[in-house]
C-alpha positions in Angstrom: 0.0 0.0 0.0 1.4 3.4 -1.0 0.7 6.2 1.4 2.2 9.4 2.8 2.9 12.9 1.5 6.3 14.1 0.7 7.6 17.5 -0.6 10.6 17.1 -2.9 12.6 19.4 -5.1 13.1 18.8 -8.8 16.7 19.1 -10.0 17.8 20.8 -13.2 17.6 17.6 -15.2 14.0 17.0 -14.1 14.7 14.3 -11.5 12.8 13.9 -8.3 13.7 11.7 -5.3 11.2 8.9 -4.5 11.2 8.0 -0.8 12.7 4.5 -0.3 9.5 3.1 1.3 7.6 4.0 -1.9 10.4 2.7 -4.1 10.2 -0.6 -2.3 6.5 -0.9 -3.0 6.7 0.2 -6.7 9.5 -2.2 -7.7 12.6 -1.5 -9.8 10.6 -0.3 -12.8 7.3 1.5 -13.0 5.1 3.6 -15.2 4.5 7.4 -15.0 1.7 9.0 -16.9 -0.8 11.9 -16.9 -3.4 11.7 -14.1 -6.7 10.2 -15.3 -9.0 11.4 -12.5 -9.7 14.9 -13.9 -6.7 16.5 -12.1 -3.6 18.0 -13.6 -1.2 15.7 -11.8 1.0 12.7 -12.7 0.3 9.1 -11.7 3.0 6.5 -11.0 2.0 2.8 -11.1 3.9 -0.4 -10.4 4.0 -2.5 -13.5 1.5 -4.9 -11.9 -1.0 -2.0 -11.2 -0.4 -0.6 -14.7 -1.3 -4.0 -16.2 -4.5 -3.9 -14.1 -5.3 -0.4 -15.4 -4.7 -1.4 -19.0 -6.9 -4.4 -18.6 -9.7 -2.3 -17.2 -9.4 0.2 -20.0 -9.7 -2.7 -22.5 -13.1 -3.6 -21.1 -14.6 -0.2 -22.2 -16.4 0.0 -25.5 -13.9 0.9 -28.3 -15.5 4.3 -28.8 -14.6 5.3 -25.2 -11.4 3.3 -24.8 -9.8 4.9 -27.9 -9.9 8.4 -26.4 -8.6 7.2 -23.0 -5.8 5.2 -24.6 -4.7 8.2 -26.7 -4.7 10.5 -23.7 -3.0 8.0 -21.4 -0.6 6.0 -23.5 0.8 8.8 -25.5 2.2 10.3 -22.3 3.1 7.1 -20.5 6.7 6.2 -19.8 8.4 3.2 -18.2 10.9 4.6 -15.7 13.3 3.5 -13.0 15.2 5.2 -10.2 18.9 5.8 -10.5 21.3 4.7 -7.8 20.4 7.8 -5.6 16.6 7.0 -5.7 15.8 9.7 -8.3 13.3 9.3 -11.1 13.4 11.4 -14.2 10.1 13.0 -15.0 9.9 13.4 -18.8 9.7 17.1 -19.9 6.3 16.6 -21.5 4.8 15.3 -18.2 6.5 18.1 -16.2 4.9 20.6 -18.6 1.5 18.9 -18.4 1.5 18.9 -14.6 3.1 22.4 -14.4 5.9 20.9 -12.3 9.1 23.0 -12.1 11.2 23.4 -8.9 9.3 21.2 -6.4 6.5 18.7 -6.2 4.3 17.0 -3.8 4.4 13.1 -3.9 1.3 11.6 -2.5 0.6 7.9 -1.8 -2.9 6.9 -3.1 -3.0 3.2 -2.1 -2.3 1.6 -5.4 -0.4 4.4 -7.1 1.4 7.7 -6.4 0.4 11.1 -7.5 2.9 13.9 -8.2 1.6 17.4 -8.0 2.7 21.0 -8.6 2.7 22.3 -5.0 0.3 25.2 -5.6 -2.2 22.9 -7.4 -1.9 20.4 -4.5 -2.7 23.1 -2.0 -5.6 24.3 -4.0 -7.0 20.8 -4.4 -6.9 20.2 -0.7 -8.6 23.4 0.3 -12.0 21.7 -0.3 -11.2 18.9 2.2 -11.9 19.9 5.8 -12.2 17.6 8.8 -16.0 18.1 8.5 -16.2 17.3 4.8 -14.1 14.2 5.2 -16.2 13.1 8.2 -19.3 13.5 6.0 -17.8 11.2 3.4 -16.7 8.6 6.0 -20.3 8.5 7.3 -21.2 6.8 4.0 -18.9 3.9 5.1 -20.5 3.6 8.5 -17.0 3.8 9.9 
């Protein structure tokens, strides 16, 4: 399970350090792509989770899956960390997610999200203890 929030800088070459506990969960190689949940962030998947996502997309009618595939696969890259635990974020993805000098890495259970810090802060303004409690009530938790 991938969880936790981490603020990291992006070096001049476009690399970001991935915390070791997250690297251990992701494996030696993984996929990075545009976020698919209507947010301008990046998603990072282990190869096993990527395969599950690809399989699910394949169950959509072709009229829907074609658009999703074009959006997702055109900007998807197989990556690995270097010896210092850094992952290169391809320039096209940095541009898409508006990531320049620093980014927020967020564990989302089955994948990571990488956010521009200002966009991350704006995204989270809507979530208050009260709004989260209201959602949790739906779970009877």
